[in-house]
C-alpha positions as a Markdown table, in Angstrom:
| # | Residue | x | y | z |
|---|---|---|---|---|
| 1 | Met | 132.2 | 53.6 | 130.2 |
| 2 | Arg | 129.3 | 55.3 | 128.6 |
| 3 | Asn | 127.6 | 54.4 | 125.3 |
| 4 | Ile | 125.6 | 56.6 | 123.0 |
| 5 | Val | 122.1 | 55.5 | 122.2 |
| 6 | Asn | 120.1 | 57.4 | 119.7 |
| 7 | Ile | 116.3 | 57.4 | 119.8 |
| 8 | Ser | 113.6 | 58.8 | 117.6 |
| 9 | Leu | 110.7 | 60.6 | 119.3 |
| 10 | Pro | 107.6 | 62.3 | 118.0 |
| 11 | Ala | 107.7 | 66.1 | 118.1 |
| 12 | Glu | 105.3 | 66.3 | 121.1 |
| 13 | Met | 107.5 | 64.1 | 123.2 |
| 14 | Val | 110.6 | 66.1 | 122.3 |
| 15 | Lys | 108.8 | 69.2 | 123.5 |
| 16 | Ile | 108.0 | 67.5 | 126.8 |
| 17 | Val | 111.6 | 66.5 | 127.4 |
| 18 | Lys | 113.0 | 69.9 | 126.4 |
| 19 | Arg | 110.4 | 71.6 | 128.6 |
| 20 | Glu | 111.4 | 69.5 | 131.6 |
| 21 | Val | 115.1 | 70.3 | 131.1 |
| 22 | Lys | 114.4 | 74.0 | 130.6 |
| 23 | Lys | 112.4 | 74.0 | 133.9 |
| 24 | Gly | 115.5 | 72.7 | 135.6 |
| 25 | Arg | 114.1 | 69.4 | 136.6 |
| 26 | Tyr | 116.9 | 67.7 | 134.7 |
| 27 | Ala | 120.4 | 68.9 | 133.9 |
| 28 | Ser | 120.2 | 67.6 | 130.4 |
| 29 | Val | 118.2 | 65.5 | 127.9 |
| 30 | Ser | 120.4 | 62.5 | 128.8 |
| 31 | Glu | 119.7 | 63.0 | 132.5 |
| 32 | Phe | 116.0 | 63.0 | 131.8 |
| 33 | Phe | 116.3 | 59.5 | 130.2 |
| 34 | Arg | 118.7 | 58.2 | 132.9 |
| 35 | Ala | 116.1 | 59.3 | 135.5 |
| 36 | Leu | 113.3 | 57.6 | 133.5 |
| 37 | Leu | 115.4 | 54.3 | 133.4 |
| 38 | Arg | 116.1 | 54.5 | 137.1 |
| 39 | Glu | 112.4 | 54.9 | 137.8 |
| 40 | Tyr | 111.6 | 51.9 | 135.5 |
| 41 | Glu | 114.1 | 49.7 | 137.4 |
| 42 | Glu | 112.7 | 50.8 | 140.7 |
| 43 | Asn | 109.2 | 50.0 | 139.6 |
| 44 | Lys | 110.3 | 46.6 | 138.3 |
| 45 | Leu | 111.8 | 45.8 | 141.6 |
| 46 | Leu | 108.8 | 47.0 | 143.5 |
| 47 | Thr | 106.5 | 44.8 | 141.3 |
| 48 | Glu | 108.8 | 41.7 | 142.0 |
| 49 | Leu | 108.7 | 42.4 | 145.8 |
| 50 | Glu | 104.9 | 42.8 | 145.8 |
| 51 | Glu | 104.6 | 39.5 | 143.9 |
| 52 | Ser | 106.9 | 37.8 | 146.4 |
| 53 | His | 104.8 | 39.2 | 149.2 |
| 54 | Arg | 101.6 | 37.8 | 147.7 |
| 55 | Glu | 103.2 | 34.4 | 147.2 |
| 56 | Phe | 104.4 | 34.4 | 150.8 |
| 57 | Lys | 101.0 | 35.3 | 152.1 |
| 58 | Ala | 99.5 | 32.6 | 150.0 |
| 59 | Gly | 101.8 | 30.0 | 151.7 |
| 60 | Lys | 104.1 | 29.6 | 148.7 |
| 61 | Gly | 107.0 | 31.3 | 150.4 |
| 62 | Lys | 109.9 | 29.8 | 152.3 |
| 63 | Val | 111.4 | 31.3 | 155.4 |
| 64 | Leu | 115.2 | 31.3 | 155.2 |
| 65 | His | 117.1 | 30.9 | 158.5 |
| 66 | Ser | 120.6 | 31.0 | 157.0 |
| 67 | Phe | 122.4 | 31.4 | 153.7 |
| 68 | Lys | 122.5 | 27.5 | 153.4 |
| 69 | Asp | 118.7 | 27.7 | 152.9 |
| 70 | Leu | 119.2 | 29.4 | 149.6 |
| 71 | Arg | 120.6 | 26.2 | 148.1 |
């Protein structure tokens, strides 16, 4: 199920979005923002993975040998 979300943007940002859609990089204004949100989520996950890697290298990580180790 899709929901409608309305946002307010400055004129310059509207121009950027419309320009990118016109260039064909995105099928619609909605697709522009869906792509932006997907990228946000990917970056968030990448940041979490990098933090976990740093913790593991610092000796704070735990090696899991089975699903029982998750408990």
